FIVEX-906067 format. One record per residue (C-alpha): x, y, z; residue number from 1; residue in three letters. Coordinates in pm, whole numbers. Example, Ala and Ser with C-alpha at 12.3 -4.5 7.8 and 13.67 -1.06 7.14 Angstrom:
<sites>
((1230; -450; 780); 1; 'Ala')
((1367; -106; 714); 2; 'Ser')
</sites>
This chain:
<sites>
((0; 0; 0); 1; 'Met')
((138; 346; -85); 2; 'Pro')
((267; 554; 201); 3; 'Gly')
((229; 924; 276); 4; 'Thr')
((506; 1157; 390); 5; 'Val')
((458; 1504; 539); 6; 'Leu')
((768; 1724; 557); 7; 'Leu')
((710; 2024; 783); 8; 'Leu')
((984; 2275; 858); 9; 'Ala')
((892; 2603; 1023); 10; 'Ala')
((1051; 2880; 1224); 11; 'Ser')
((980; 3251; 1269); 12; 'Pro')
((1121; 3514; 1040); 13; 'Val')
((1347; 3761; 1216); 14; 'Gly')
((1498; 3777; 1562); 15; 'Arg')
((1269; 3516; 1713); 16; 'Gly')
((1424; 3237; 1504); 17; 'Arg')
((1599; 2974; 1717); 18; 'Leu')
((1672; 2720; 1442); 19; 'Val')
((1716; 2734; 1066); 20; 'Asp')
((1445; 2474; 1017); 21; 'Ala')
((1392; 2503; 643); 22; 'Ala')
((1761; 2444; 570); 23; 'Ser')
((1709; 2070; 603); 24; 'Val')
((1426; 2047; 348); 25; 'Leu')
((1641; 2041; 32); 26; 'Pro')
((1830; 1743; 173); 27; 'Val')
((1511; 1562; 274); 28; 'Leu')
((1343; 1645; -56); 29; 'Ala')
((1633; 1483; -241); 30; 'Ala')
((1556; 1149; -76); 31; 'Val')
((1338; 921; -293); 32; 'Pro')
((980; 913; -157); 33; 'Pro')
((981; 533; -97); 34; 'Pro')
((1292; 572; 119); 35; 'Val')
((1133; 857; 318); 36; 'Leu')
((827; 641; 378); 37; 'Ser')
((970; 292; 397); 38; 'Gly')
((707; 173; 146); 39; 'Thr')
((723; 73; -221); 40; 'Asp')
((563; 402; -330); 41; 'Thr')
((475; 721; -144); 42; 'Ala')
((318; 1064; -182); 43; 'Asn')
((516; 1352; -33); 44; 'Val')
((372; 1682; 94); 45; 'Val')
((625; 1955; 174); 46; 'Glu')
((553; 2260; 392); 47; 'Leu')
((839; 2510; 414); 48; 'Ala')
((796; 2798; 661); 49; 'Asp')
((415; 2807; 632); 50; 'Pro')
((237; 3123; 742); 51; 'Leu')
((-103; 3008; 871); 52; 'Glu')
((-179; 2736; 1129); 53; 'Pro')
((-508; 2657; 957); 54; 'Gln')
((-327; 2585; 630); 55; 'Ala')
((-95; 2343; 810); 56; 'Val')
((-395; 2181; 978); 57; 'Leu')
((-562; 2126; 640); 58; 'Thr')
((-255; 1947; 503); 59; 'Arg')
((-211; 1748; 823); 60; 'Leu')
((-576; 1643; 819); 61; 'Arg')
((-550; 1524; 460); 62; 'Ala')
((-234; 1327; 536); 63; 'Ala')
((-394; 1167; 842); 64; 'Ala')
((-695; 1057; 636); 65; 'Ala')
((-481; 882; 373); 66; 'Ala')
((-470; 503; 390); 67; 'Pro')
((-141; 327; 447); 68; 'Gly')
((162; 424; 654); 69; 'Pro')
((218; 790; 738); 70; 'Leu')
((559; 936; 822); 71; 'Thr')
((576; 1293; 952); 72; 'Val')
((907; 1480; 963); 73; 'Tyr')
((889; 1799; 1173); 74; 'Val')
((1171; 2049; 1220); 75; 'Thr')
((1117; 2373; 1410); 76; 'Gly')
((1084; 2538; 1747); 77; 'Gln')
((842; 2521; 2038); 78; 'Leu')
((684; 2805; 2235); 79; 'His')
((414; 2828; 2501); 80; 'Leu')
((108; 3043; 2446); 81; 'Asp')
((70; 3304; 2717); 82; 'Arg')
((-285; 3216; 2814); 83; 'Arg')
((-288; 2837; 2851); 84; 'Gln')
((84; 2762; 2868); 85; 'Arg')
((68; 2482; 2612); 86; 'Leu')
((331; 2400; 2347); 87; 'Pro')
((294; 2531; 1993); 88; 'His')
((507; 2487; 1682); 89; 'Leu')
((613; 2836; 1574); 90; 'Ala')
((539; 2935; 1213); 91; 'Leu')
((686; 3210; 998); 92; 'Ala')
((481; 3495; 1151); 93; 'Arg')
((501; 3378; 1512); 94; 'Thr')
((624; 3616; 1782); 95; 'Thr')
((620; 3557; 2160); 96; 'Pro')
((309; 3777; 2186); 97; 'Ala')
((116; 3606; 1905); 98; 'Thr')
((186; 3236; 1969); 99; 'Val')
((-180; 3159; 2035); 100; 'Arg')
((-292; 3292; 1696); 101; 'Tyr')
((4; 3240; 1462); 102; 'Thr')
((158; 2909; 1578); 103; 'Ala')
((35; 2551; 1543); 104; 'Leu')
((-86; 2398; 1873); 105; 'Pro')
((95; 2069; 1923); 106; 'Trp')
((-237; 1928; 2041); 107; 'Gln')
((-369; 1964; 1685); 108; 'Trp')
((-106; 1719; 1563); 109; 'Ile')
((-196; 1470; 1834); 110; 'Arg')
((-569; 1507; 1773); 111; 'Glu')
((-551; 1468; 1395); 112; 'Glu')
((-350; 1147; 1422); 113; 'Leu')
((-544; 979; 1700); 114; 'Arg')
((-777; 765; 1483); 115; 'Leu')
((-504; 620; 1268); 116; 'Arg')
((-435; 248; 1320); 117; 'Pro')
((-183; 160; 1587); 118; 'Ala')
((162; 133; 1433); 119; 'Gly')
((67; 312; 1109); 120; 'Ala')
((214; 652; 1201); 121; 'Thr')
((574; 753; 1267); 122; 'Thr')
((692; 1098; 1371); 123; 'Leu')
((1055; 1207; 1339); 124; 'Leu')
((1108; 1533; 1526); 125; 'Leu')
((1395; 1780; 1551); 126; 'Asp')
((1272; 2061; 1774); 127; 'Leu')
((1427; 2346; 1971); 128; 'His')
((1251; 2496; 2271); 129; 'Ala')
((1265; 2852; 2395); 130; 'Asp')
((1357; 2906; 2758); 131; 'Arg')
((1001; 2899; 2893); 132; 'Glu')
((912; 2582; 2703); 133; 'Thr')
((1233; 2413; 2812); 134; 'Trp')
((1139; 2475; 3175); 135; 'Glu')
((784; 2352; 3104); 136; 'Trp')
((923; 2026; 2966); 137; 'Leu')
((1087; 1955; 3302); 138; 'Arg')
((745; 1902; 3457); 139; 'Ala')
((523; 1794; 3165); 140; 'His')
((536; 1504; 2919); 141; 'Pro')
((559; 1592; 2552); 142; 'Phe')
((253; 1406; 2424); 143; 'Asp')
((237; 1321; 2053); 144; 'Ser')
((-35; 1056; 2074); 145; 'Gly')
((-52; 704; 2208); 146; 'Arg')
((-88; 530; 1870); 147; 'Asn')
((220; 687; 1714); 148; 'Asn')
((588; 590; 1706); 149; 'Ala')
((781; 905; 1798); 150; 'Val')
((1155; 953; 1752); 151; 'Tyr')
((1381; 1256; 1764); 152; 'Gly')
((1505; 1519; 2003); 153; 'Arg')
((1409; 1847; 2165); 154; 'Ile')
((1707; 2076; 2219); 155; 'Ala')
((1737; 2366; 2465); 156; 'Pro')
((1754; 2722; 2333); 157; 'Pro')
((2079; 2801; 2155); 158; 'Pro')
((2335; 3047; 2279); 159; 'Val')
((2214; 3406; 2251); 160; 'Arg')
((2241; 3568; 1907); 161; 'Arg')
((2294; 3237; 1731); 162; 'Thr')
((2058; 3032; 1515); 163; 'Val')
((2085; 2657; 1568); 164; 'Ala')
((2120; 2397; 1295); 165; 'Val')
((1876; 2100; 1286); 166; 'Pro')
((2160; 1849; 1318); 167; 'Thr')
((1937; 1553; 1410); 168; 'Tyr')
((1712; 1590; 1105); 169; 'Met')
((2009; 1662; 886); 170; 'Arg')
((2157; 1335; 1008); 171; 'Gly')
((1833; 1155; 923); 172; 'Val')
((1834; 1306; 574); 173; 'Ala')
((2201; 1224; 514); 174; 'Thr')
((2150; 860; 613); 175; 'Ile')
((1842; 826; 392); 176; 'Leu')
((2011; 986; 93); 177; 'Arg')
((2221; 672; 66); 178; 'Ser')
((1906; 504; -66); 179; 'Gly')
((1888; 260; 225); 180; 'His')
((1633; 302; 503); 181; 'Arg')
((1731; 119; 822); 182; 'Pro')
((1460; 32; 1077); 183; 'Pro')
((1337; 353; 1235); 184; 'Thr')
((1486; 285; 1578); 185; 'Asp')
((1827; 227; 1418); 186; 'Arg')
((1786; 535; 1196); 187; 'Leu')
((1708; 734; 1511); 188; 'His')
((2018; 613; 1694); 189; 'Gln')
((2243; 677; 1393); 190; 'Gln')
((2103; 1030; 1353); 191; 'Ala')
((2155; 1102; 1723); 192; 'Leu')
((2515; 985; 1697); 193; 'Ala')
((2576; 1209; 1394); 194; 'Arg')
((2415; 1507; 1568); 195; 'Ala')
((2618; 1450; 1883); 196; 'Gly')
((2941; 1424; 1689); 197; 'Ala')
((2861; 1742; 1493); 198; 'Glu')
((2763; 1951; 1795); 199; 'Ser')
((3007; 1800; 2041); 200; 'Gly')
((2724; 1775; 2295); 201; 'Gly')
((2530; 1497; 2459); 202; 'Gly')
((2168; 1399; 2493); 203; 'Ala')
((1971; 1317; 2800); 204; 'Gly')
((1761; 1007; 2835); 205; 'Ala')
((1395; 1011; 2738); 206; 'Ala')
((1198; 1192; 3006); 207; 'Gly')
((1239; 1531; 3170); 208; 'Ala')
((1536; 1730; 3033); 209; 'Pro')
((1821; 1832; 3249); 210; 'Gly')
((2009; 2159; 3225); 211; 'Ala')
((2194; 2186; 2897); 212; 'Gly')
((2097; 1841; 2770); 213; 'Thr')
((1863; 1732; 2493); 214; 'Glu')
((1536; 1554; 2550); 215; 'Leu')
((1548; 1235; 2344); 216; 'Val')
((1217; 1109; 2207); 217; 'Leu')
((1201; 735; 2146); 218; 'Ala')
((855; 581; 2185); 219; 'Ala')
((819; 284; 1946); 220; 'Pro')
((453; 154; 2012); 221; 'Gly')
((117; 96; 2118); 222; 'Pro')
((-36; -172; 2337); 223; 'Val')
((-190; -457; 2128); 224; 'Pro')
((-566; -483; 2138); 225; 'Gly')
((-629; -108; 2144); 226; 'Asp')
((-988; -61; 2022); 227; 'Pro')
((-880; 241; 1819); 228; 'His')
((-695; 6; 1586); 229; 'Ala')
((-1008; -203; 1526); 230; 'Ala')
((-1213; 112; 1464); 231; 'Ile')
((-956; 251; 1221); 232; 'Ala')
((-945; -82; 1035); 233; 'Ala')
((-1325; -80; 1002); 234; 'Ala')
((-1317; 275; 864); 235; 'Val')
((-1051; 189; 609); 236; 'Gln')
((-1260; -112; 501); 237; 'Ala')
((-1565; 113; 454); 238; 'Gly')
((-1754; -47; 745); 239; 'Arg')
((-1859; 284; 896); 240; 'His')
((-2160; 149; 1085); 241; 'Asp')
((-1946; -117; 1251); 242; 'Asp')
((-1687; 142; 1351); 243; 'Ala')
((-1952; 368; 1505); 244; 'Asp')
((-2117; 78; 1686); 245; 'Ala')
((-1786; -22; 1844); 246; 'Leu')
((-1713; 336; 1950); 247; 'Ala')
((-2067; 368; 2087); 248; 'Ala')
((-2017; 62; 2307); 249; 'Arg')
((-1702; 212; 2454); 250; 'His')
((-1875; 548; 2497); 251; 'Glu')
((-2161; 385; 2691); 252; 'Gln')
((-1925; 177; 2904); 253; 'Ala')
((-1716; 483; 2991); 254; 'Ala')
((-2031; 680; 3073); 255; 'Gly')
((-2154; 409; 3310); 256; 'Arg')
((-1817; 378; 3481); 257; 'Met')
((-1702; 740; 3495); 258; 'His')
((-2005; 952; 3407); 259; 'Gly')
((-2124; 1091; 3070); 260; 'Pro')
((-1922; 1413; 3108); 261; 'Ala')
((-1598; 1235; 3205); 262; 'Ser')
((-1289; 1260; 2988); 263; 'Glu')
((-1314; 889; 2906); 264; 'Asp')
((-1673; 918; 2785); 265; 'Ala')
((-1615; 1244; 2598); 266; 'Leu')
((-1314; 1092; 2424); 267; 'His')
((-1540; 828; 2269); 268; 'Trp')
((-1801; 1091; 2180); 269; 'Thr')
((-1524; 1276; 1995); 270; 'Glu')
((-1426; 955; 1819); 271; 'Val')
((-1787; 915; 1703); 272; 'Arg')
((-1786; 1273; 1572); 273; 'Ala')
((-1477; 1192; 1366); 274; 'Asp')
((-1633; 867; 1245); 275; 'Leu')
((-1937; 1058; 1120); 276; 'Ala')
((-1701; 1282; 923); 277; 'Met')
((-1527; 980; 769); 278; 'Phe')
((-1868; 835; 682); 279; 'Ala')
((-1960; 1153; 494); 280; 'Gly')
((-2227; 1262; 743); 281; 'Asp')
((-2143; 1625; 830); 282; 'Pro')
((-2480; 1679; 1000); 283; 'Val')
((-2416; 1408; 1257); 284; 'Arg')
((-2051; 1509; 1294); 285; 'Ser')
((-2137; 1876; 1351); 286; 'Cys')
((-2412; 1792; 1599); 287; 'Arg')
((-2184; 1556; 1792); 288; 'Thr')
((-1902; 1809; 1814); 289; 'Trp')
((-2149; 2068; 1945); 290; 'Leu')
((-2262; 1815; 2206); 291; 'Thr')
((-1901; 1767; 2313); 292; 'Val')
((-1843; 2143; 2337); 293; 'Ala')
((-2154; 2201; 2544); 294; 'Glu')
((-2068; 1908; 2773); 295; 'Ala')
((-1720; 2047; 2835); 296; 'Arg')
((-1854; 2397; 2899); 297; 'Leu')
((-2121; 2254; 3128); 298; 'Gly')
((-1851; 2072; 3323); 299; 'Ala')
((-1680; 2405; 3392); 300; 'Gly')
((-1407; 2399; 3129); 301; 'Gln')
((-1298; 2741; 3010); 302; 'Ala')
((-1419; 2866; 2670); 303; 'Pro')
((-1056; 2892; 2556); 304; 'Asp')
((-957; 2545; 2678); 305; 'Ala')
((-796; 2358; 2386); 306; 'Pro')
((-1048; 2072; 2392); 307; 'Ala')
((-1341; 2317; 2392); 308; 'Val')
((-1199; 2526; 2109); 309; 'Glu')
((-1118; 2213; 1907); 310; 'Ala')
((-1473; 2083; 1943); 311; 'Ala')
((-1630; 2410; 1827); 312; 'Val')
((-1381; 2453; 1542); 313; 'Asp')
((-1457; 2105; 1415); 314; 'Arg')
((-1831; 2161; 1447); 315; 'Ala')
((-1785; 2480; 1244); 316; 'His')
((-1582; 2296; 979); 317; 'His')
((-1843; 2022; 943); 318; 'Gln')
((-2127; 2274; 936); 319; 'Trp')
((-1969; 2425; 627); 320; 'Gly')
((-2010; 2088; 453); 321; 'Arg')
((-2383; 2051; 522); 322; 'Val')
((-2565; 2069; 190); 323; 'Gly')
((-2925; 2065; 307); 324; 'Asp')
((-3035; 2427; 377); 325; 'Pro')
((-3288; 2339; 649); 326; 'Ser')
((-3033; 2126; 838); 327; 'Arg')
((-2771; 2396; 790); 328; 'Ala')
((-3004; 2659; 937); 329; 'Arg')
((-3091; 2438; 1233); 330; 'Glu')
((-2728; 2359; 1312); 331; 'Leu')
((-2617; 2715; 1239); 332; 'Gly')
((-2841; 2851; 1514); 333; 'Ile')
((-2686; 2607; 1761); 334; 'Leu')
((-2336; 2684; 1637); 335; 'Leu')
((-2388; 3060; 1666); 336; 'Ala')
((-2498; 3018; 2026); 337; 'Arg')
((-2185; 2818; 2113); 338; 'Val')
((-1960; 3045; 1904); 339; 'Arg')
((-2082; 3335; 2112); 340; 'Gly')
((-1914; 3170; 2410); 341; 'Arg')
((-1619; 3014; 2225); 342; 'Val')
((-1492; 3257; 1958); 343; 'Pro')
((-1183; 3044; 1894); 344; 'Gly')
((-857; 3150; 1734); 345; 'Arg')
((-978; 3236; 1384); 346; 'Arg')
((-1069; 3601; 1368); 347; 'Glu')
((-1427; 3657; 1255); 348; 'Gly')
((-1551; 3301; 1314); 349; 'Ala')
((-1874; 3417; 1481); 350; 'Leu')
((-1933; 3677; 1211); 351; 'Asp')
((-1893; 3404; 950); 352; 'His')
((-2167; 3196; 1114); 353; 'Val')
((-2399; 3495; 1131); 354; 'Arg')
((-2341; 3587; 767); 355; 'Arg')
((-2409; 3232; 653); 356; 'Glu')
((-2726; 3217; 861); 357; 'Leu')
((-2849; 3540; 702); 358; 'Glu')
((-2780; 3395; 359); 359; 'Arg')
((-2969; 3077; 446); 360; 'Leu')
((-3264; 3276; 580); 361; 'Arg')
((-3270; 3485; 262); 362; 'Ala')
((-3287; 3166; 56); 363; 'Gln')
((-3580; 3047; 265); 364; 'Gln')
((-3776; 3373; 244); 365; 'Ala')
((-4064; 3371; -8); 366; 'Pro')
((-4015; 3580; -321); 367; 'Val')
</sites>
């Protein structure tokens, strides 16, 4: 089965740049796609210093929906947003004051990949952290999703007035340019050795970083029997009803054990919203995402909490795909009510809902 490769290299323009992320792309792009992917054939999507987080999300979402193995190469730098203190991948326009609106929340990467089959997704990461994020990593795990194999390193901020080189990813690219792709764990170790030799520094063990060391990322796999794998397999086989029925059983079981508004239960409700999207049912997907958002708000979560914003954003996205005007009007009224509480990160999102509702009402009005 063909593989998919996403090459993402991003760092801010100007003084906020910690690493010359895009410098590694020409070397990676010179590697034959099958070698990048480890499959007989592969499609490659390249994003060099993108400007808009939504544009990156669109490409990531398309890559995550593709069948077959997915390999994601990410080079860049991490910052915390000032409001929620969560890690974001800086993009070309990102500044410390605009992280929340101009950078890509790392949670988006984790969320978009969560329904892929266990073992079907590999991330290779070469990231630098600013000082605040480096301190944050001492106390918080860097979560890239439980179904994904994650390899790479996170480096501390470089010496002042210098821009770092992505030596780990450059090592990966140099090894792959030989035309031979070793197993990913061996590729990872070889790239670390090259990076260490080039920089003259060392790397800390996986876990919390120490002062002046690198955080090594090496998480090869998921626990067998994960129901997400069975659900993903059913989706890829076109058995959408079976996938939803399995997710519904887990949703009900989690609700009985932990309560319908618990994280466990809401996780399965979110899975069902994604399954409706894969099944081509935007009405059900939109309605389910709105249910999730209202449940989280009702449980006291803040309107700008990442999970709340993600639920409303996805409801908004699915609402835009509803073709039936009466259903669109019905859902638009609900969406506008929730958007009033959760404006999200896209400027003008509530105004967009209101304009579309006016257009739908004008279509309904008698001539």
